[in-house]
N, C-alpha and C positions, 0 to 999 in steps of 0.2 A: 685498841684497834685503830683509833683515829691517828695515834702517833705512827703506827705502822703504815697507814695509808699515806700520810704526809711524807714518810721516808720513801715509800715506793714511788710516789710521784716526783720526788726531789723538788718539792715546792720552793725551797729557798733559792733555787737556781733560776726561777722564773724571771728574776730581775734582768737576767742576761738578754732576754728577748723583749720584755715589757718596756724597759727603759729606752732602748733604741727606737721602739715604735712611738713612744711618747715624745721623744726628741724630734723624730721626723714629723710628727703631727703638729709640732709647735714652731716649725721653721717659718711658716706663713699662717697667721692666725685670723685674718680678716674673714668674716662670715663663717666662724668655726662651726663645723658640722659635728655636733656632740654625739648624735646617734650613730653617725658613720664611724666616729672615733671609737665609741663603745663596742660596736660590732667588730671593727677591725682588731681592737685589743683582745676581744674575746676569741677571735680566730687565731691570733698570734699565740695566746696563752694555751688554748686547747691543742693547737698543733705541736707546741713545745712539749706539753705533757704527754701527748700521744707518742712523740719521738723518744722521750725519756723511758716510757714503758716498753716500747718495742726494742729499745736498746738493751734493757735488762733481759728481756726474753731471748733476743738473738745471742747475747754474750753467754747466757746460760746454755743455750743449745750448742754453741760452738765449743764450750768448755772453758772459755776465758775466765769467767767469774768463779769457776770451781778450783782454779789453781791456788788461790789464797782465799779462804773462807772468812777471814777477819773483815769486819766492817770499819772502813776508814772515813766514812762520811763524805769525803770530797772526791774520791776516786775508787775504782774497783766495783762499782755498782752498789745497789742497796743491800744485797746479800740476803734478802728475805726469802728468796728461793732456796739458797744454800742452807739457810737456817730452818727450812721447812715450815715457815710461817705462812707464806703465800706460794701458790703454784705457778708454773709457767703458763698454764691456761688462764689464770687470773690476769696476768700481765698482758697476754695477747688480747683477751676480751676487753679489758679496760682501755688498751691502746686503740682498739677499733671504736670503742664508745666515744673517746675524745676526738678521734678522727671525724666521726659523724657530727659531733657538736661543732667542730671547726668548720665543716662543710656547710652546716646549717647557718652558721654565722655569716659565711661568705655569700650564701644565697640571699640572705636578708640584706647584706651590704650591697649586693648587686641591685636589688630592688630600690634601696635607699638612694644609690647613685644613678639609678636608671640606666645602667650599662652592664652588659655581660662581660666586659673586658676583664674585670676583677676576677670573675670565675675562671676565665681562660688562663689568666696569669697564675692563679692559685694552683692549678693542676701540676705544673712542673715543680712548684715549691713543695707540695705534698709528696711528690715522687722523691725529691732529694731528702726530705725529712725522714722518710721511712727507709730509703735505700742507703742512707748513711750506715745503718746497722743491719738491716734485713737482707736476706737472700732475694734474688740472685746476685745483686750488685755488691752489697756490703762494702761501700766506699771506705769505711773506717778500717777495713782489713787490707786495703790495697793502696795505702799512701795517698789517698784522695780525700780522706775525711776532713783534713784541715782546711782544704779549699772549700768544701761544702759548708763547713761551719763559718768560715770567713764570709761567705755569701749570705747564708741564712740568718746570721746575727749582725750583719752590717747593712749592705745595700737593700736586702729584702724588707726588713722592718722599717728602716729609716725612709727609704724611697716609697714604701707602701703607705706609711703614715702621711707622707707628703702628698702622694697621689690622691688619697681620700679627701684631703682638704683643698687641693688645687685642681685636680683633674689632669695634671701634667705628668707624663711618663713617656720616654725617659727624660731625665733632667740632670744636667751636669752638676749643679750646685748641691742637690740632695745626695748625689753619688759621692762627691768629694767629702761632704759632711758625714757620710755613713762609714767611711773607711776607718777612722780611729776606733770606733766601737767594734767593728769587725775584727780588726787586728787584736784588740784587747781580749775579746771573747776567744779568739784562736789561741792567745797566750794562756788563757785559763785551761783550755783543752790540752795544750802542750804540757803545761805544768802537771796536769793529771796523768798524762801518758808516761812520764818518766818513771814514777814508782811502779807502774804496771808493765813496763817494757819487757822484762824477762819472762813474766808470766804470759803476756800476750804472744811473745815469740814462740812459745811452746805450742800454741794452737794456730800458728801462722797468721796472726793478726799483726800486720806490719804498718807502722805509721812513720811520721817524719823523724822520730827519735832514731830510727835505724840509719838515717843518713850519716849521723856523727857518733852514735852510741850514747848511752846514758851519762857517761863521764864528761862528754863535751856538749851535752844537750843545752847547757846554760847559754852557749853561744847563739844557738838558734832562738832561744827565748829572748835574749837581748835584742836580736834582730827584729822580732815581732814587736817588742816594746818600742824600739826606735821608730819603726814605721808608724806605730800608733800615734806617738807624740809629734813626729815630724809632720804627719798629715793635719794635726791640729794647728801647727804653726802655719802651714800652707793655707788653711781655711781662714786664719786670722789675717794673713797677708792679702788674701783675696777679698777681705771684708765680709766674709760669710759669718764670722763669729766676732763677738765683742772681745777685746783684749783680756777681759776677765778670764777667758778660757785658759790663759797661762797658769792659773791657779791649779789646773789639772796636774801640774808638776808634782803636787802632793802625792797623787797616785803613782807618778813615775818613781818617786823615792821608795814607795812600798814595793814596786815591781823590782827595783834594783836589789832590795833586801831579799826578795824572793829568789832572784837570780843567783845571789851569793849562797843561799841555802842549796839550790840546785847544784851549784859548783862544789860545795863542800861535802854534801851528804847525798850523792846520787843513788846510793843503795839503801838508805835508811828511810823506810816508809813513814815512821813516826815523825821524823824531822820534816819530811816532805809534805806532811799535812799543813805545816805552817806556810810553806811556799804557795800551796794551793789557796789557802785562806787569804794570804796577802795579795795574790793576783786577783781574786774575786773582789777584795776591798778596793784595789786600784781601779778596777772596772766600774764599780759602783760609784766611787767618788768622782771619777772622770765623767761618768754619765750625768750625774747630778749637776756638776759644774758646767758641762756643755749645754744642758737644758737651760740653766740660768743664763748662760752666755748668749744663746740664740734668742732668748726672750728679750734680752737687753739690746 
């Protein structure tokens, strides 16, 4: 049962939100607010888990996850509803539970910071996290999901972590530093959209792959990777990052390999598992190197 809960929550994907928040929190470390950091991280993780759960619920309701009932680990949902292991009701209730946990963390954070500003800012973040999948907006069904992910996994956690430590928002430096991880997380999403494209189209779930088709999707993937590493170079030139950040090119090499798999096997889901895995690895490696570079 524990294994199924981990699968339902998609726990391994938490790094996509946690690492950017940690990165943002370490941009400026004088008088580090550890309690604020812990509460902020708790809110980030709980919100991410809530969004994961409501995503499976919404994609089951729409029929998207019923088109192919095989479990691919990286895309297509957890399939536990389709395997009749867990119910749609479980996903909805669990999603609301993590939403409540996240909001409780935010309220405690507001008390810690002695400011209601963080609570006010959190409301549109929560709206976007749920509306990515859930009705009535379902941004992921209307070619807007990628922009939501870019925002929620780039500027939101990085600038949020920075704000908790400095009280400064908005901030140009933390915004620029947030862009690489935002683009890399969007690349993860995009790599996962390619294998599901034909199934999603049957239920009118339309994403950026539809702009070029799955056979040319690797071109858009390359563009996302280019912007990710170009903004790293910009941050180095602006002296926001130590030149050590250039080692993130290791992640770029992984992403290039992933792009070639997308180009060669756009219709082969088993092959595309590797492209998704490589993109996640590129994000993780780049995140860790950027954290080290900002510390230095």
